[in-house]
C-alpha positions in Angstrom: 0.0 0.0 0.0 2.8 2.4 0.9 4.5 1.7 -2.4 1.3 2.4 -4.3 0.9 5.8 -2.5 4.5 6.8 -3.2 4.1 5.8 -6.9 1.0 7.9 -7.1 2.7 10.9 -5.4 5.6 10.7 -7.8 3.2 10.9 -10.7 1.2 14.0 -9.5 3.9 16.0 -7.7 6.2 18.3 -9.7 9.5 16.7 -10.6 11.8 19.6 -11.5 13.0 22.6 -9.5 11.1 24.8 -12.0 7.8 23.2 -10.9 8.3 23.3 -7.2 5.2 25.5 -6.5 2.4 23.8 -4.5 0.0 22.2 -6.9 -3.4 23.9 -7.2 -6.3 22.5 -5.2 -8.2 22.3 -8.5 -7.3 23.1 -12.0 -10.5 25.0 -13.0 -12.2 28.0 -11.6 -16.0 27.7 -11.5 -18.8 29.0 -9.5 -22.4 27.9 -9.6 -25.5 30.0 -8.8 -29.2 29.2 -8.7 -31.7 32.1 -8.7 -35.2 31.0 -8.0 -38.3 33.2 -7.8 -40.6 32.2 -5.0 -43.9 33.8 -5.9 -45.6 32.9 -2.5 -42.8 34.8 -0.6 -42.4 37.4 -3.4 -38.7 36.9 -3.2 -35.7 35.9 -5.3 -33.8 33.2 -3.4 -30.2 32.7 -4.4 -27.7 30.0 -3.6 -24.1 30.2 -4.7 -21.5 27.4 -4.7 -17.9 28.6 -4.6 -14.5 27.0 -3.9 -13.2 28.3 -0.5 -9.6 28.7 -1.7 -10.8 30.8 -4.7 -12.9 33.0 -2.5 -10.0 33.4 0.0 -7.7 34.3 -2.9 -10.1 37.0 -4.0 -10.4 38.4 -0.5 -6.7 38.3 0.0 -6.4 40.7 -3.0 -8.5 43.0 -0.9 -6.1 42.7 2.1 -8.2 40.2 4.0 -5.7 37.4 4.8 -5.8 34.2 6.9 -9.6 33.9 7.0 -9.7 30.1 7.2 -13.3 30.2 6.0 -15.4 27.1 7.0 -12.9 26.0 9.7 -13.0 26.2 13.5 -10.3 29.0 13.2 -12.5 31.1 10.9 -11.8 34.9 11.2 -14.7 36.5 13.2 -15.2 39.0 10.4 -15.4 36.4 7.6 -19.2 36.7 7.1 -18.8 40.5 6.8 -16.0 40.1 4.2 -18.0 37.5 2.2 -21.2 39.6 2.3 -19.3 42.7 1.1 -17.6 40.8 -1.7 -20.9 39.4 -2.9 -22.5 42.8 -2.8 -19.6 44.2 -5.0 -19.5 41.4 -7.5 -23.1 40.0 -7.8 -25.9 42.3 -8.8 -29.4 41.8 -10.1 -31.5 44.2 -12.1 -35.2 43.3 -11.5 -37.8 44.9 -13.7 -35.3 47.4 -14.9 -34.0 48.5 -11.5 -30.9 47.4 -9.7 -31.9 45.9 -6.3 -30.0 45.2 -3.1 -29.8 41.8 -1.7 -29.8 40.5 1.9 -27.0 38.1 2.8 -28.5 35.2 4.7 -25.3 33.3 5.5 -22.9 30.6 4.4 -22.2 27.0 5.1 -19.6 24.5 4.1 -20.4 22.4 1.0 -20.5 18.7 0.7 -16.7 18.6 0.5 -14.2 20.6 2.5 -13.1 22.6 -0.5 -16.5 24.2 -1.2 -18.9 26.7 0.3 -22.6 27.6 -0.1 -23.6 31.3 0.2 -27.2 32.3 0.5 -28.8 35.7 -0.4 -32.3 36.9 -0.9 -34.2 39.8 -2.5 -37.6 40.4 -1.0 -40.6 42.6 -2.0 -40.8 41.4 -5.6 -44.6 41.0 -6.2 -44.1 40.4 -9.9 -41.0 39.3 -11.7 -41.2 40.8 -15.3 -37.5 40.8 -16.2 -34.2 39.9 -14.7 -30.6 40.7 -15.6 -27.6 39.3 -13.8 -24.2 40.9 -13.3 -21.8 38.3 -11.9 -18.1 39.1 -11.7 -17.3 36.8 -8.8 -13.6 35.8 -8.8 -13.1 37.2 -12.3 -10.5 39.7 -11.0 -8.6 36.8 -9.4 -8.7 34.1 -12.1 -8.3 34.7 -15.9 -10.2 31.5 -16.7 -13.1 32.0 -14.1 -16.5 30.8 -15.3 -19.7 31.6 -13.4 -22.6 29.4 -14.2 -26.0 30.9 -13.4 -29.4 29.0 -13.5 -32.6 30.9 -13.2 -36.0 29.5 -12.4 -38.6 32.3 -12.8 -42.4 32.5 -12.6 -44.2 29.5 -14.0 -40.9 27.6 -13.8 -39.5 29.4 -16.8 -35.8 28.7 -16.9 -32.7 30.5 -18.1 -29.0 29.6 -18.1 -25.9 31.7 -18.4 -22.2 31.3 -18.4 -20.6 34.6 -17.3 -16.9 35.2 -17.6 -14.3 37.8 -18.3 -15.5 40.3 -20.9 -19.1 38.9 -20.5 -20.0 39.5 -16.8 -23.6 40.6 -17.6 -26.3 38.3 -18.8 -28.9 39.0 -21.4 -32.3 40.2 -20.0 -34.7 37.4 -19.2 -38.3 38.4 -19.8 -41.0 36.6 -17.9 -44.2 38.3 -19.3 
């Protein structure tokens, strides 16, 4: 068993001095977002799935270091930093007007590398149109892709891939 582990590590770890950097936790940069209109509650309910290390890298660029998000040693201001980051990089235009969202919280994902963030926009008695501005992590990773799924009134669906140079979606009409 030990020999098998050593063989595997030799295959995946860098072999030359030029490649001595620590290997990335993952080789792609992707976030997922679900926006769902809840007609009964007159609210847009949003859940976002991010990689913790990517989010920490983005926050580090803003001077917030050693946050240890999702661990017992998490910085006491981590929620505030995440909330502000989401407010700066995720915006919705509802019925032609930009709206503010409420940060509900975050929780670790199914694996220790991921995080779920939850936000909500209330007071939307009718959803006629929706446009998404999602620049999450784009300033940090050149190859960042943000997948957005929308479930609107009458279960009308829309899907977007937002990335560098295309951070804003087309307008979804629900009339």
